[in-house]
C-alpha positions as a Markdown table, in Angstrom:
| # | Residue | x | y | z |
|---|---|---|---|---|
| 1 | Met | 0.0 | 0.0 | 0.0 |
| 2 | Glu | 1.5 | 3.3 | -1.1 |
| 3 | Leu | 0.2 | 6.8 | -0.2 |
| 4 | Asn | 1.4 | 10.0 | -1.9 |
| 5 | Leu | 0.7 | 13.2 | 0.0 |
| 6 | Leu | 0.7 | 16.1 | -2.5 |
| 7 | Ile | 1.6 | 19.0 | -0.3 |
| 8 | His | 0.6 | 22.6 | -1.2 |
| 9 | Arg | 1.9 | 25.3 | 1.0 |
| 10 | Val | -0.5 | 27.9 | 2.2 |
| 11 | Asp | 0.9 | 31.2 | 3.4 |
| 12 | Ala | -2.3 | 33.3 | 3.4 |
| 13 | Val | -6.1 | 32.7 | 3.5 |
| 14 | Glu | -8.6 | 35.4 | 2.4 |
| 15 | Glu | -12.2 | 35.7 | 1.3 |
| 16 | Gly | -12.7 | 35.8 | -2.5 |
| 17 | Pro | -15.3 | 35.5 | -5.2 |
| 18 | Arg | -14.4 | 31.8 | -5.7 |
| 19 | Thr | -12.7 | 29.1 | -3.7 |
| 20 | Glu | -9.3 | 28.5 | -5.2 |
| 21 | Leu | -5.6 | 28.1 | -4.5 |
| 22 | Glu | -3.5 | 30.6 | -6.3 |
| 23 | Gly | 0.2 | 30.1 | -5.5 |
| 24 | Thr | 0.4 | 29.9 | -1.7 |
| 25 | Thr | -2.8 | 32.0 | -1.2 |
| 26 | Leu | -6.1 | 30.1 | -0.4 |
| 27 | Arg | -9.2 | 32.1 | -1.4 |
| 28 | Val | -12.5 | 31.1 | 0.1 |
| 29 | Asp | -15.9 | 31.8 | -1.3 |
| 30 | Val | -17.5 | 32.0 | 2.2 |
| 31 | Gln | -21.1 | 32.0 | 1.0 |
| 32 | Glu | -20.5 | 28.9 | -1.2 |
| 33 | Leu | -18.9 | 27.1 | 1.7 |
| 34 | Arg | -21.8 | 28.1 | 4.0 |
| 35 | Glu | -24.4 | 26.8 | 1.5 |
| 36 | His | -22.4 | 23.6 | 1.1 |
| 37 | Leu | -22.5 | 22.9 | 4.8 |
| 38 | Leu | -26.1 | 24.0 | 5.3 |
| 39 | Glu | -27.2 | 21.2 | 3.0 |
| 40 | Asp | -27.4 | 19.3 | 6.3 |
| 41 | Arg | -30.8 | 20.4 | 7.7 |
| 42 | Arg | -29.7 | 19.8 | 11.3 |
| 43 | Leu | -27.7 | 23.0 | 10.9 |
| 44 | Val | -29.8 | 26.2 | 10.7 |
| 45 | Asp | -26.8 | 28.6 | 10.2 |
| 46 | Met | -23.1 | 28.6 | 9.8 |
| 47 | Arg | -20.7 | 31.5 | 10.4 |
| 48 | Val | -17.4 | 31.3 | 8.6 |
| 49 | Glu | -14.4 | 33.3 | 10.0 |
| 50 | Ile | -10.8 | 33.5 | 8.8 |
| 51 | Ala | -8.2 | 33.9 | 11.5 |
| 52 | Ser | -4.6 | 34.9 | 10.8 |
| 53 | Pro | -1.7 | 33.7 | 12.9 |
| 54 | His | -0.4 | 37.3 | 12.7 |
| 55 | Asn | -3.5 | 39.0 | 14.3 |
| 56 | Pro | -4.5 | 38.2 | 17.9 |
| 57 | Ser | -7.8 | 36.3 | 18.3 |
| 58 | Arg | -9.3 | 33.8 | 20.7 |
| 59 | Thr | -11.7 | 31.0 | 19.7 |
| 60 | Gly | -13.6 | 28.6 | 21.9 |
| 61 | Ser | -14.7 | 26.1 | 22.7 |
| 62 | Val | -13.0 | 24.1 | 20.0 |
| 63 | Phe | -14.8 | 21.0 | 18.8 |
| 64 | Asp | -12.0 | 19.8 | 16.4 |
| 65 | Ile | -9.2 | 21.0 | 14.2 |
| 66 | Leu | -8.5 | 19.4 | 10.8 |
| 67 | Glu | -6.0 | 19.8 | 8.0 |
| 68 | Pro | -7.7 | 20.5 | 4.7 |
| 69 | Arg | -7.2 | 17.4 | 2.5 |
| 70 | Ala | -8.9 | 15.8 | -0.5 |
| 71 | Lys | -8.2 | 12.7 | -2.5 |
| 72 | Glu | -7.1 | 12.9 | -6.1 |
| 73 | Pro | -10.0 | 11.8 | -8.2 |
| 74 | Gly | -9.9 | 8.1 | -8.8 |
| 75 | Ser | -7.5 | 7.3 | -6.0 |
| 76 | Gly | -9.8 | 6.7 | -3.1 |
| 77 | Ser | -12.6 | 8.1 | -0.8 |
| 78 | Asp | -12.5 | 11.2 | 1.4 |
| 79 | Phe | -12.9 | 10.2 | 5.1 |
| 80 | Pro | -14.2 | 6.8 | 3.9 |
| 81 | Gly | -17.3 | 5.5 | 5.8 |
| 82 | Leu | -17.8 | 8.8 | 7.4 |
| 83 | Leu | -18.1 | 11.2 | 4.5 |
| 84 | Gly | -17.3 | 9.3 | 1.3 |
| 85 | Pro | -18.1 | 5.7 | 0.3 |
| 86 | Met | -16.4 | 3.0 | 2.3 |
| 87 | Ser | -13.0 | 2.1 | 0.9 |
| 88 | Ile | -9.7 | 1.4 | 2.6 |
| 89 | Ala | -7.8 | 4.6 | 3.3 |
| 90 | Gly | -4.1 | 5.0 | 2.9 |
| 91 | His | -3.4 | 4.5 | -0.8 |
| 92 | Gly | -3.4 | 6.7 | -4.0 |
| 93 | Ser | -2.8 | 10.4 | -3.8 |
| 94 | Thr | -4.1 | 13.0 | -1.3 |
| 95 | His | -3.9 | 16.7 | -1.7 |
| 96 | Val | -2.8 | 18.5 | 1.5 |
| 97 | Leu | -3.0 | 22.3 | 2.3 |
| 98 | Ser | -0.1 | 22.7 | 4.7 |
| 99 | Gly | -0.3 | 25.8 | 6.7 |
| 100 | Ala | -4.1 | 25.9 | 6.8 |
| 101 | Ala | -6.6 | 24.4 | 9.2 |
| 102 | Val | -10.4 | 24.0 | 9.6 |
| 103 | Thr | -11.3 | 24.8 | 13.2 |
| 104 | Val | -14.8 | 24.0 | 14.4 |
| 105 | Val | -16.5 | 25.7 | 17.3 |
| 106 | Asp | -18.5 | 23.5 | 19.6 |
| 107 | Pro | -21.9 | 25.2 | 20.0 |
| 108 | Leu | -23.0 | 22.7 | 22.7 |
| 109 | Thr | -20.4 | 23.5 | 25.3 |
| 110 | Asp | -21.5 | 25.1 | 28.6 |
| 111 | Pro | -20.1 | 28.7 | 28.5 |
| 112 | Gly | -18.9 | 28.1 | 32.0 |
| 113 | Ala | -16.7 | 25.2 | 30.9 |
| 114 | Met | -14.6 | 26.7 | 28.2 |
| 115 | Ala | -12.5 | 23.5 | 27.8 |
| 116 | Arg | -10.5 | 24.0 | 24.6 |
| 117 | Val | -9.4 | 27.4 | 23.4 |
| 118 | Leu | -7.5 | 28.4 | 20.3 |
| 119 | Glu | -5.2 | 31.3 | 21.0 |
| 120 | Leu | -3.6 | 33.2 | 18.2 |
| 121 | Gly | -1.1 | 35.8 | 19.2 |
| 122 | Gly | 0.5 | 36.1 | 22.7 |
| 123 | Glu | 2.8 | 33.7 | 24.5 |
| 124 | Ala | 0.3 | 30.9 | 24.7 |
| 125 | Ser | 0.0 | 30.7 | 20.9 |
| 126 | Thr | 3.8 | 30.1 | 20.6 |
| 127 | Arg | 3.4 | 26.9 | 22.6 |
| 128 | Thr | 0.9 | 25.2 | 20.2 |
| 129 | Pro | 1.5 | 24.0 | 16.6 |
| 130 | Tyr | -1.8 | 25.6 | 15.7 |
| 131 | Gly | -0.5 | 29.0 | 16.6 |
| 132 | Asn | 1.2 | 29.5 | 13.2 |
| 133 | Leu | -1.6 | 28.3 | 11.0 |
| 134 | Trp | -4.2 | 30.1 | 9.0 |
| 135 | His | -7.6 | 29.0 | 10.4 |
| 136 | Val | -10.9 | 28.8 | 8.6 |
| 137 | Ile | -13.2 | 28.8 | 11.6 |
| 138 | Leu | -16.7 | 27.3 | 11.5 |
| 139 | Val | -19.3 | 28.5 | 14.0 |
| 140 | Pro | -22.3 | 26.3 | 13.6 |
| 141 | Val | -25.9 | 26.9 | 14.8 |
| 142 | Val | -27.7 | 23.6 | 15.3 |
| 143 | Ser | -31.5 | 23.1 | 15.0 |
| 144 | Pro | -33.2 | 23.4 | 18.4 |
| 145 | Thr | -35.2 | 20.3 | 17.5 |
| 146 | Ala | -32.0 | 18.2 | 17.0 |
| 147 | Thr | -31.0 | 15.8 | 19.8 |
| 148 | Asp | -27.6 | 16.3 | 21.4 |
| 149 | Ser | -26.3 | 13.2 | 19.5 |
| 150 | Ala | -27.7 | 14.4 | 16.2 |
| 151 | Ala | -26.4 | 17.9 | 16.7 |
| 152 | Arg | -22.8 | 16.7 | 17.4 |
| 153 | Asn | -23.0 | 14.4 | 14.4 |
| 154 | Ala | -24.0 | 17.3 | 12.2 |
| 155 | Val | -21.0 | 19.3 | 13.5 |
| 156 | Arg | -18.7 | 16.4 | 12.9 |
| 157 | Leu | -19.9 | 16.0 | 9.3 |
| 158 | Ala | -19.6 | 19.8 | 8.7 |
| 159 | Ser | -15.9 | 19.5 | 9.9 |
| 160 | Val | -14.9 | 16.9 | 7.4 |
| 161 | Lys | -17.0 | 18.4 | 4.5 |
| 162 | Ala | -15.2 | 21.7 | 5.0 |
| 163 | Ala | -11.8 | 20.1 | 5.1 |
| 164 | Val | -12.4 | 18.3 | 1.8 |
| 165 | Tyr | -14.1 | 21.3 | 0.2 |
| 166 | Leu | -10.9 | 23.4 | 0.8 |
| 167 | Gly | -8.6 | 20.5 | 0.1 |
| 168 | Arg | -10.0 | 20.1 | -3.4 |
| 169 | Thr | -8.5 | 23.5 | -4.4 |
| 170 | Gly | -5.2 | 21.6 | -4.7 |
| 171 | Ile | -6.5 | 19.3 | -7.4 |
| 172 | Gly | -5.1 | 20.3 | -10.8 |
| 173 | Ser | -2.2 | 22.3 | -9.5 |
| 174 | Gly | 1.3 | 21.0 | -8.9 |
| 175 | Pro | 2.2 | 20.4 | -5.3 |
| 176 | Gly | 5.2 | 22.1 | -3.7 |
| 177 | Arg | 6.5 | 18.7 | -2.7 |
| 178 | Thr | 5.3 | 15.1 | -2.5 |
| 179 | Glu | 5.7 | 12.7 | 0.5 |
| 180 | Thr | 5.4 | 9.0 | -0.2 |
| 181 | Phe | 4.6 | 6.6 | 2.6 |
| 182 | Ala | 4.8 | 2.8 | 2.1 |
| 183 | Leu | 6.0 | -0.2 | 4.0 |
| 184 | Gly | 6.8 | -2.1 | 0.8 |
| 185 | Gly | 9.6 | -4.6 | 0.2 |
| 186 | Pro | 10.1 | -8.0 | 1.6 |
| 187 | Asn | 10.8 | -7.8 | 5.3 |
| 188 | Ser | 13.0 | -10.9 | 5.1 |
| 189 | Ala | 15.5 | -8.8 | 3.2 |
| 190 | Arg | 15.9 | -6.3 | 6.0 |
| 191 | Gly | 18.5 | -8.3 | 8.0 |
| 192 | Asp | 18.5 | -8.0 | 11.8 |
| 193 | Leu | 16.7 | -4.7 | 12.0 |
| 194 | Pro | 14.2 | -4.4 | 14.9 |
| 195 | Arg | 10.6 | -5.0 | 14.1 |
| 196 | Val | 8.6 | -2.2 | 15.6 |
| 197 | Ala | 4.8 | -1.8 | 16.0 |
| 198 | Phe | 2.6 | 1.1 | 17.2 |
| 199 | Ile | -0.3 | 0.5 | 19.6 |
| 200 | Gly | -2.5 | 3.6 | 19.8 |
| 201 | Gln | -5.8 | 4.3 | 21.5 |
| 202 | Val | -8.4 | 6.0 | 19.4 |
| 203 | Leu | -11.0 | 6.6 | 22.2 |
| 204 | Ala | -11.5 | 6.4 | 25.9 |
| 205 | His | -14.7 | 4.7 | 27.0 |
| 206 | His | -14.6 | 6.0 | 30.6 |
| 207 | Arg | -16.0 | 9.2 | 29.1 |
| 208 | Tyr | -19.6 | 9.5 | 27.7 |
| 209 | Ile | -19.8 | 8.1 | 24.1 |
| 210 | Glu | -22.6 | 8.8 | 21.8 |
| 211 | Gln | -24.4 | 5.7 | 20.3 |
| 212 | Glu | -23.5 | 6.5 | 16.7 |
| 213 | Glu | -20.4 | 8.5 | 17.3 |
| 214 | Pro | -18.1 | 8.0 | 14.2 |
| 215 | Ile | -14.4 | 7.3 | 15.1 |
| 216 | Leu | -13.0 | 4.7 | 12.8 |
| 217 | Tyr | -14.2 | 4.5 | 9.2 |
| 218 | Gly | -17.4 | 6.3 | 10.3 |
| 219 | Ser | -18.2 | 3.6 | 12.9 |
| 220 | Ser | -18.8 | 3.9 | 16.6 |
| 221 | Thr | -16.3 | 2.1 | 18.9 |
| 222 | Arg | -18.9 | 0.6 | 21.1 |
| 223 | Gly | -17.9 | -3.0 | 21.5 |
| 224 | Phe | -14.6 | -2.2 | 19.8 |
| 225 | Leu | -11.8 | -4.8 | 19.9 |
| 226 | Pro | -8.2 | -4.1 | 19.0 |
| 227 | Thr | -7.8 | -3.8 | 15.2 |
| 228 | Val | -4.7 | -4.0 | 13.0 |
| 229 | Leu | -4.4 | -1.0 | 10.7 |
| 230 | His | -1.9 | -0.2 | 8.0 |
| 231 | Pro | 0.0 | 2.9 | 9.2 |
| 232 | Asn | -1.2 | 4.8 | 6.1 |
| 233 | Glu | -4.8 | 4.4 | 7.3 |
| 234 | Trp | -4.2 | 6.6 | 10.3 |
| 235 | Ile | -2.9 | 9.6 | 8.3 |
| 236 | Asp | -5.4 | 9.3 | 5.4 |
| 237 | Gly | -8.8 | 9.8 | 7.0 |
| 238 | Ala | -9.7 | 6.5 | 8.5 |
| 239 | Val | -9.6 | 8.0 | 12.1 |
| 240 | Val | -11.2 | 11.1 | 13.5 |
| 241 | Cys | -11.3 | 12.3 | 17.1 |
| 242 | Ser | -14.3 | 11.9 | 19.3 |
| 243 | Tyr | -17.0 | 14.5 | 19.9 |
| 244 | Arg | -15.4 | 15.3 | 23.2 |
| 245 | Asn | -11.8 | 15.0 | 22.2 |
| 246 | Leu | -9.2 | 14.6 | 25.0 |
| 247 | Gly | -6.3 | 16.6 | 23.6 |
| 248 | Val | -6.1 | 14.7 | 20.3 |
| 249 | Glu | -7.5 | 16.6 | 17.3 |
| 250 | Thr | -8.1 | 15.0 | 14.0 |
| 251 | Tyr | -5.3 | 17.2 | 12.7 |
| 252 | Phe | -2.9 | 15.0 | 14.7 |
| 253 | His | -4.3 | 11.8 | 13.3 |
| 254 | Gln | -3.7 | 13.2 | 9.9 |
| 255 | Asn | -0.1 | 14.1 | 10.8 |
| 256 | His | 0.4 | 11.4 | 13.4 |
| 257 | Pro | 4.0 | 12.1 | 14.5 |
| 258 | Ile | 4.8 | 8.6 | 15.7 |
| 259 | Val | 3.3 | 6.9 | 12.7 |
| 260 | Ala | 4.9 | 9.3 | 10.3 |
| 261 | Asp | 8.3 | 9.0 | 12.0 |
| 262 | Leu | 8.2 | 5.2 | 12.0 |
| 263 | Leu | 7.3 | 5.2 | 8.3 |
| 264 | Leu | 10.2 | 7.5 | 7.5 |
| 265 | Arg | 12.6 | 5.5 | 9.6 |
| 266 | His | 11.3 | 2.3 | 7.9 |
| 267 | Arg | 12.1 | 4.0 | 4.5 |
| 268 | Ala | 15.5 | 5.0 | 5.7 |
| 269 | Gly | 16.3 | 1.4 | 6.7 |
| 270 | Asp | 16.6 | 2.2 | 10.5 |
| 271 | Leu | 14.0 | -0.4 | 11.5 |
| 272 | Ile | 11.1 | -2.5 | 10.1 |
| 273 | Phe | 7.7 | -0.9 | 10.8 |
| 274 | Val | 5.4 | -3.9 | 10.9 |
| 275 | Gly | 2.1 | -2.1 | 11.4 |
| 276 | Thr | -0.2 | -0.7 | 14.0 |
| 277 | Val | -2.9 | -1.8 | 16.4 |
| 278 | Ala | -5.8 | 0.6 | 17.1 |
| 279 | Thr | -7.4 | 0.2 | 20.5 |
| 280 | Ala | -10.0 | 1.8 | 22.8 |
| 281 | Ser | -9.6 | 2.1 | 26.6 |
| 282 | Ala | -12.3 | 0.3 | 28.6 |
| 283 | Ser | -14.8 | 1.3 | 31.2 |
| 284 | Phe | -14.8 | -2.1 | 33.0 |
| 285 | Glu | -12.1 | -4.5 | 34.2 |
| 286 | Ala | -13.2 | -7.4 | 32.1 |
| 287 | Asp | -13.1 | -5.3 | 28.9 |
| 288 | Arg | -9.7 | -3.9 | 29.9 |
| 289 | Gln | -8.3 | -7.4 | 30.3 |
| 290 | Arg | -9.8 | -8.5 | 27.0 |
| 291 | Ser | -8.6 | -5.5 | 25.0 |
| 292 | Ser | -5.1 | -5.6 | 26.6 |
| 293 | Ala | -4.6 | -9.3 | 25.9 |
| 294 | Leu | -5.8 | -9.0 | 22.3 |
| 295 | Ala | -3.7 | -5.9 | 21.6 |
| 296 | Ala | -0.6 | -7.6 | 22.9 |
| 297 | His | -1.4 | -10.8 | 21.0 |
| 298 | Leu | -1.8 | -8.9 | 17.7 |
| 299 | Ala | 1.5 | -7.1 | 18.2 |
| 300 | Lys | 3.4 | -10.3 | 19.0 |
| 301 | Asp | 1.7 | -13.1 | 17.1 |
| 302 | Ile | 0.3 | -11.3 | 14.0 |
| 303 | Leu | 2.7 | -8.4 | 13.5 |
| 304 | Glu | 5.6 | -10.4 | 15.0 |
| 305 | Ala | 7.0 | -7.2 | 16.6 |
| 306 | Asp | 10.1 | -7.1 | 18.6 |
| 307 | Ala | 9.1 | -3.7 | 20.2 |
| 308 | Ala | 6.1 | -1.5 | 20.4 |
| 309 | Ile | 5.3 | 2.1 | 21.1 |
| 310 | Leu | 2.1 | 2.7 | 23.0 |
| 311 | Thr | -0.1 | 5.9 | 23.4 |
| 312 | Ser | -3.3 | 6.6 | 25.3 |
| 313 | Tyr | -6.3 | 8.8 | 24.6 |
| 314 | Gly | -6.9 | 10.8 | 27.8 |
| 315 | Gly | -5.6 | 10.0 | 31.2 |
| 316 | Gly | -6.5 | 7.9 | 34.2 |
| 317 | Ala | -8.3 | 4.8 | 33.0 |
| 318 | Pro | -6.7 | 5.0 | 29.5 |
| 319 | His | -3.3 | 5.0 | 31.2 |
| 320 | Ala | -4.2 | 1.9 | 33.1 |
| 321 | Asp | -5.2 | 0.1 | 29.9 |
| 322 | Met | -2.0 | 1.2 | 28.2 |
| 323 | Gly | 0.1 | 0.1 | 31.2 |
| 324 | Glu | -1.5 | -3.4 | 31.3 |
| 325 | Thr | -1.1 | -3.8 | 27.5 |
| 326 | Ala | 2.5 | -2.8 | 27.7 |
| 327 | Ser | 3.1 | -5.3 | 30.6 |
| 328 | Leu | 1.5 | -8.1 | 28.6 |
| 329 | Cys | 3.7 | -7.2 | 25.6 |
| 330 | Glu | 6.8 | -7.4 | 27.8 |
| 331 | Ser | 5.7 | -10.8 | 29.1 |
| 332 | Leu | 5.6 | -12.0 | 25.4 |
| 333 | Gly | 9.0 | -10.6 | 24.7 |
| 334 | Val | 7.9 | -7.4 | 23.0 |
| 335 | Arg | 9.9 | -4.5 | 24.5 |
| 336 | Thr | 7.8 | -1.4 | 25.0 |
| 337 | Ser | 7.9 | 2.4 | 25.3 |
| 338 | Val | 4.9 | 4.3 | 26.5 |
| 339 | Leu | 3.8 | 7.9 | 26.4 |
| 340 | Val | 2.1 | 9.1 | 29.5 |
| 341 | Ala | 0.6 | 12.4 | 30.6 |
| 342 | Glu | 1.7 | 13.9 | 33.9 |
| 343 | Met | -1.6 | 14.1 | 35.9 |
| 344 | Ala | -0.5 | 15.1 | 39.4 |
| 345 | Gly | -2.2 | 18.3 | 40.2 |
| 346 | Asp | 0.1 | 18.7 | 43.3 |
| 347 | Arg | 3.1 | 18.0 | 41.1 |
| 348 | Arg | 4.2 | 15.1 | 43.3 |
| 349 | Val | 5.6 | 12.0 | 41.7 |
| 350 | Glu | 3.6 | 9.8 | 44.0 |
| 351 | Ser | 0.3 | 11.4 | 42.7 |
| 352 | Ala | 1.3 | 10.8 | 39.1 |
| 353 | Asn | 1.7 | 7.0 | 39.6 |
| 354 | Ile | -1.3 | 5.6 | 37.7 |
| 355 | Phe | 0.3 | 2.3 | 37.0 |
| 356 | Ala | 3.5 | 0.6 | 38.3 |
| 357 | Tyr | 4.9 | -2.3 | 36.3 |
| 358 | Pro | 8.6 | -2.7 | 36.8 |
| 359 | Glu | 9.0 | -4.2 | 33.3 |
| 360 | Val | 7.4 | -1.1 | 31.7 |
| 361 | Asp | 10.5 | 1.0 | 32.3 |
| 362 | Ala | 10.7 | 3.2 | 29.2 |
| 363 | Ala | 8.2 | 6.0 | 29.7 |
| 364 | Ile | 8.1 | 9.3 | 27.9 |
| 365 | Val | 6.2 | 11.8 | 30.2 |
| 366 | Ile | 4.4 | 14.6 | 28.6 |
| 367 | Gly | 3.3 | 17.2 | 31.0 |
| 368 | Gly | 1.7 | 19.2 | 32.9 |
| 369 | Gly | -1.8 | 20.1 | 32.1 |
| 370 | Asp | -1.6 | 22.6 | 35.0 |
| 371 | Thr | 1.1 | 24.7 | 33.4 |
| 372 | Ser | -0.6 | 28.0 | 32.4 |
| 373 | Trp | -0.1 | 31.3 | 30.7 |
| 374 | Ser | -1.5 | 34.7 | 31.5 |
| 375 | Leu | -3.8 | 36.1 | 28.8 |
| 376 | Lys | -4.0 | 39.7 | 27.5 |
| 377 | Pro | -7.3 | 41.0 | 26.3 |
| 378 | Val | -7.9 | 40.6 | 22.6 |
| 379 | Glu | -10.5 | 42.5 | 20.4 |
| 380 | Arg | -11.4 | 39.5 | 18.3 |
| 381 | Leu | -13.4 | 36.8 | 20.1 |
| 382 | Ile | -15.0 | 33.9 | 18.1 |
| 383 | Ala | -17.6 | 31.8 | 19.8 |
| 384 | Ala | -21.1 | 30.3 | 19.3 |
| 385 | Thr | -23.1 | 32.7 | 21.5 |
| 386 | Pro | -22.8 | 36.0 | 23.3 |
| 387 | Glu | -22.5 | 34.0 | 26.5 |
| 388 | His | -19.5 | 32.1 | 25.0 |
| 389 | Val | -18.0 | 35.3 | 23.8 |
| 390 | Asn | -18.2 | 36.7 | 27.3 |
| 391 | Ala | -16.6 | 33.6 | 28.8 |
| 392 | Leu | -13.7 | 34.1 | 26.4 |
| 393 | Ala | -13.4 | 37.8 | 27.2 |
| 394 | Thr | -13.1 | 37.1 | 30.9 |
| 395 | Leu | -10.4 | 34.5 | 30.7 |
| 396 | Glu | -7.3 | 35.7 | 32.5 |
| 397 | Ser | -5.2 | 32.6 | 32.1 |
| 398 | Leu | -5.1 | 29.4 | 29.9 |
| 399 | Ser | -3.8 | 26.1 | 31.1 |
| 400 | Ala | -1.8 | 23.7 | 28.9 |
| 401 | Gly | -4.6 | 21.2 | 29.1 |
| 402 | Ser | -7.0 | 23.8 | 27.6 |
| 403 | Leu | -4.8 | 24.8 | 24.8 |
| 404 | Pro | -5.1 | 22.4 | 21.8 |
| 405 | Gly | -1.8 | 20.8 | 20.7 |
| 406 | Val | 0.2 | 21.4 | 23.9 |
| 407 | Thr | -0.2 | 18.3 | 25.9 |
| 408 | Asn | -1.1 | 16.0 | 23.0 |
| 409 | Gln | -0.7 | 12.4 | 23.9 |
| 410 | Gln | 0.0 | 11.1 | 20.4 |
| 411 | Gly | 3.7 | 12.2 | 20.4 |
| 412 | Ala | 3.2 | 15.9 | 19.5 |
| 413 | Ser | 3.3 | 17.5 | 22.9 |
| 414 | Arg | 5.1 | 20.8 | 23.2 |
| 415 | Ile | 6.0 | 20.5 | 26.9 |
| 416 | Arg | 7.7 | 17.8 | 29.0 |
| 417 | Ala | 7.5 | 16.9 | 32.6 |
| 418 | Phe | 10.7 | 16.4 | 34.6 |
| 419 | Thr | 11.4 | 15.1 | 38.1 |
| 420 | Tyr | 14.1 | 16.9 | 40.1 |
């Protein structure tokens, strides 16, 4: 399976009479985009804002952030199973607008619980990879007759429709560069190189999950069992974040740093990347034991891995799942490295000890959700309602856990935790 990412650099986004990519400038016909998204009758209005990384603004609460992407015609489906017809992601060619993002406001968040805030300008924005992107911001208004589940589903579909709508501007124009991702080649010819797998959680079931919440190929993860995925599937639209994402935006699935790095190191001949296992953390002990055992089995007996890198989706119960899976991998002879979030509010090592397996001794600790930055007032506030705008206006500080992209648990965190 081979995937070509046709990367078009975007250095500016502006409104225009038509949606097009001219050089490195993305022009957006805002009215056409609104009409496209309002085809979903569960949405009664859609405001579209363009936010520059060079001008201070504050947006919240953030539902999701996505990179604009679209498949080259004839080479696959966009967000298959969710938006486009079901097909296996990860092959053919995909146009990527690098430097741009679709950011979606969550209209259903309680104004008093402004959980995820996009900050452009100021010190906090320098700590997030989203701080230097041009953002096309969607502010949806859902029908008052829609159930909570239907409303969130409408917002989710709007997010991927907008990402594809903008991504299609790259079709027909030459990319600035092309990245090719493939495992390819007989593994038997790779000598004694280590065989490395990735085991990554795509959801945490200890939080509320909607009945029809699309996560993997448009499917809910209720009853989800560990599943082997080709690495290319992660970065080509098979996986999106949950409605209530826990520090993992869809943008990072599309640019998954661990998956991408292992693919590049495989191509360079440093190691053999044997594949990935997608998992979901459990709510109950029996489910945790089942999922952990199956994930370890797939890594050892199906992928025949010598080593595995594990990540979680959220903290607490997901950490426990990850720790147990890593322990079982170690018992099968698969050496592990885990990414964990520092969750001790009192900053004591003892409080951060969610699992303790002596054999799981290679831990990369991302940190501190309680790290915070003071905020200065900004004139431009983007939110769903006047109440949400007022909540943004009165924010005096912003914690790392509330700033998207800072304490990301998929290998893209911008801060680390250290013990002295």
